[in-house]
N, C-alpha and C positions, 0 to 999 in steps of 0.2 A: 551522493551518491554510491554504491559500495562500491565500487568499480576507483572510485579512488582514492578510497580506503583500502582499498587492497595494494594499491597499483603504493603506494604511503609506504610498505610497506616489503615493496619490491617482489609481489607479485604481480604478473600482467593481466592478469583476470581470474577466473572459479567454472564451473558448470556446472549445473541445475538437469539434469534427467538428462537428453539430451541438448538443451540449452545450450551455449558457449556466452560469455559475461563478459566480455571484453574492449576497451577505447572505446569509440562511441556506433560499434554494433550494432544493426536491426534489432537482436534484445535488450542492451541498452537501451535506446531510443526507446521501447515500447516498453522498459522499464517506468522513464520518463514517462509516457506521455499518459500513461496509469495513476500514477503517483500524482498529477496535478491534476485528471477528472476527478483526483478521488477527492482531493483538498479539496478545489473546486466547489463539488457536490455536500461535499460535510457540511462547506463554510464556520457557524459557530456554529453548531448544533453539541446536543448532549457528548453521541458516537464521533466525535472531535476531541472532546476535551474526555474520554478513555481511550483515546487509540491513544492519544501522550502518555498518557501516565499509567499505563504496565508497557510492564517490559517480557510479561509472558505472554504469550500464543495463544496458551488453554485457558488464561486468565481470562485475558481480552474477550474471545471469544465471547468466555461462560457469562459475561458481565453484556456482553451487545447483545444477547441471546435477552439476555435479562429486561433488556430496556426495548427492543423488542417487544413483549413480550407484556408489556408494566404500562404501554400507549407513550410513551418517548417515540424519538426522530424514528422512523423503520430504516433496516438495517435497506432490505433488500430496495424502499427507490432511492438511498442513499446510493444502493453498488447496480443499481437496476442494466444504467447508461455504463459505466466503466469503464468498458476497451471501446469505447469513440466519445477520445478526446476533442471531437469538436461539440461536444454538448453540454 
């Protein structure tokens, strides 16, 4: 988790917009749930392989768009329920 990595550097948390991420607060737990749901949704799909191989977000987005356009796993189906960790 990002918070744990920042804590290793002596920084107790960080802020993105108005959302504060510190310890195991609500935002950190929501991020954890979203991450777990995304991993479950992706399974062993081509989209997961792209995510694991890319280091730049812009490149990742462009490659995922190409994957969807050319009949690969639908990123929209993969991500449609990502905010609900129960699915």
